[in-house]
N, C-alpha and C positions, 0 to 999 in steps of 0.2 A: 504494500500500500504506500503511495507516495505521500510526501509531507503535506501537500495541499489537501488531500482527502483526510489525513489525520487531523489537521487543523479544523476541518469542517465538522468532524465527529466529536471532538473533545468537549464534553460538558456543555453542550449547547441545546437549548430547547427553543426552537423557532416555531412560529405558527404560520399557517397559510389560510387564506380565505379565498374562496372562489369569487370572481369579480361580481357576481350577481347576489352574493350572500349579504345578509343584513346583520353582521356581528354586533352584539350589544356588549362591548367591553371597552376598556380604556387603552387598547393597543393602537399604536401609530402604524398605519399600513403604508407600504410602498408598492405602487403598481409596477409589475415587471412585465413588459411587453414580450409576448411569445416569440419564438424563433427557433432556428436550428443551430445546433452547436455540436462540437466534438466532446463526447463524454468519455471519461475513463483516462487511462494512462497512455502516453505515446510510447512507441516501440523503443525510444531512447531511454526511458525511465526504467532503471533496473530494480527499483523497489516495489514493483507491482506484481500482483498475482495474475496468473494466466487469464482468469475470467474478468479482469479489469481492462481488457484491451480497448483501445480507443475506437469509438463508433459514433456515427451521426445519430442524433436524437432531436426530435421536434417537441417543444412544449408549448402549450397554449398560454395565453395571457393569464396571469394570476396576481394576487396581492400577497405580500409577505410581510411579516412583522419587521419593523425597522431594526429591532434589536432583540436579544434573548429575553426570555421571561425572567423577571427578578425573583430573588428569594422571597421578598415581601409578598409578591403576587401569588407565588406558589404556596406559601405558608397560609395565606388567606383562603386559598382553595382547600387546603387540608383542614383548616378550622371549619369551613362551611360544609364540608362533606363528611367529616369524621375520619378522613383518610389518615393513615399513619405518616408522620413526617419522615423524610429521608434521613439517613445517617448524617450527622453533622460533620463537615469537613474539618481537617486539622486547623485551619485558619479561622474557624468559627463562621456563624451565619452573619451576613451583612445584608441589610435590606435591599440595597441597590446593586449587589453583585448578582451575576447569573446564577440560577438554581443549578446545583450539581447533585450527583449521587441519585439520579432518578433513572428508572428503566424506560425502555421504549413504551411499555404499557402505561407507566405513570404519565409520561408525556402525552400519549394519545388520550388518556382519560382527562387530563387537564385541558387539552385542546377542545374536546367535546364539551366539557363543562363551560368553557369560555365561548362556545358558539362558533368554533372554527375547526381546523384540522391541521395535522402535521403536513409539511411539504413532502412530496415524493422525493426519492433519491435524485431523480433527474431535475426536478424543480430546484432543489437545494443546491446542486452543483451548478446549474445554470445561473442562479442568482449569485452564488459565490464568485463565479467567473465574471460577473458584471452584465450578464444578459446581452442584449443587442448593443449596449454601449461599451462592451468589453474593450479594454485597452491591452489585453493579453499580458497582464502582470503575472509575475511568478506566483505570488500569493494573492489572496482575495482583496484587491484594492491597492497593492503596492508591490514593488520588488524588494522592499525591506520588511522582513518579518516583524521587527519590533514596532512598526507603525500600525500593524493590523491584528496582531495575535498575542495572546498570553502564552509564554513559552519559557523554557529553561535553557540557558546557555552559560556554561562555565560558572563564574561567580555572580552573574547579574540575573538572578531569578526574578521573574515577575509572575507571582502565583495567583493573584486575584486582581480584579478591577471592577469598577462600576460599569454597568451596561452603557453602551453608546459613548464610552470614553476614548475609544481608539478610532482611528480613521475609518470612515465607511468606504465601501467600494463604489464602483460606478453606479 
């Protein structure tokens, strides 16, 4: 799996709304114009599994949450539904940090409760690459990973951040 895909999967709960849906929640939506793109890993990327080969995919227009779901919003969902809260991360719960330690099912249940849905794998990758406005950055919105992702490198670990505090992509 290449670094771009890993960054897309780590601790993120994004929501998607079909363009005709009437979601009744406080999520800021970004309209992503549909289009065709190359999904998966290029043949030059040696960190990919065989089933991740690059192929053309078309996605229809959709709306996606502008940022991850916050811990505060997810905890409110748990309180309202009686759902067990996820395991607290080592750095503690911060209301404006992205929710972490949730399963796919937890995320899907939250999305349904919020009146929307999770993006498909193709929608998520298309949005991460910038959709029709893609500038073909190495990472989602920049060629510099520190501008767009929480990551660990040597002695400068960035373990948590508030949602929407890093640079957005196209």
